[in-house]
N, C-alpha and C positions, 0 to 999 in steps of 0.2 A: 049622686048616689053611686056607691061602689057596686061592682058586679057581685052577684050572689056567691060566686066561688073565688072572690078576690084573694083571700088568704091562701087557698090552695094554689092559685095561679102563681103567687109569689114564691111559694115553696117549690113548685115545679120549675120556675125560672132559676131558682137557686140549686137545682140539680136533684131534687127529691123525686123518687119514683111515685107515680100516681096510678091509682086503680079506679075503674068505673064499675058501678054495679049494673049488671045486665042479667035479667031473669033470676034475681035473688042470688047471684054469684059475683064475687069481686074478681075482675079481670084486669091484668096489666094493661095500661093504656099509655103507649109511647107518645102519641100525638093527640092529646085530649082536645075535643072541640068546645068544651066548656058550655054545653047546653044547660040552660037554667032549669030544665025539667029532669035532668039526670043527677045521680048521686056520684060523688067522687070522694076519695080519701087518699092520704099518703099511705103508700105500701108499708104495712106494719112489719113485714118479715121479708127482707130481701133474701133471696135464695143464694147461698154461697156457691162459688165455683167448686168443682170436684175433679179429682185426678184419678186416672186409671193407669196402672203400670203393667208392663208385659215384657216378655222376652221376644225379640224379633231377630230371626237369623235366616240365612240362606240355607236351603236344604237341597242337595243333589237328588235325594230320594224323591222329593215332591216337585223338583224343578221349579222352585219358586221360594217365596218368603213364607216362613212358618211363624205363627203366633202361639205363644204359650202363656197361660195364666200362672203357671207354677214355675219355680226355679229362679234362676238369677236374672232378675228383670234388668233390661238395658235401655228401655224407653219409658217415658211418662207422657200421657195424653192429658191435657188440661181442657176441661169443658166448661162452658158458661152454665151457671146454675139454672138460669131461666130458660134459655133457648136450647140447651144441650148441644150447641154448635161447638166444634173444635176451636179453641182459642190459641193453643200453643202445643208444641211438641218438643220435649226435652230429652236429650240423650243423658242417661244415667252413667255414672262412672263404673267402669268394669275393672275389677282387680284380677 
């Protein structure tokens, strides 16, 4: 007899993201324990990564680095859509 969550286990092994239902809310589950009394599903909506750009420059006035949301952006920060952790930093071309 197959495990109750056999098909989801196979999808998880193939790289699909899994969610577990806890207190009537679906929560991302990186390491499911596949409890037969729990509900699981494939994550229907992966959250896309997002980028924020800014201008970073050294300022003698402030004796440090200045961040500006407006103007000629020279850096881009790429964040993970789920965890909001910084994934990458990219220097933008300055003309």
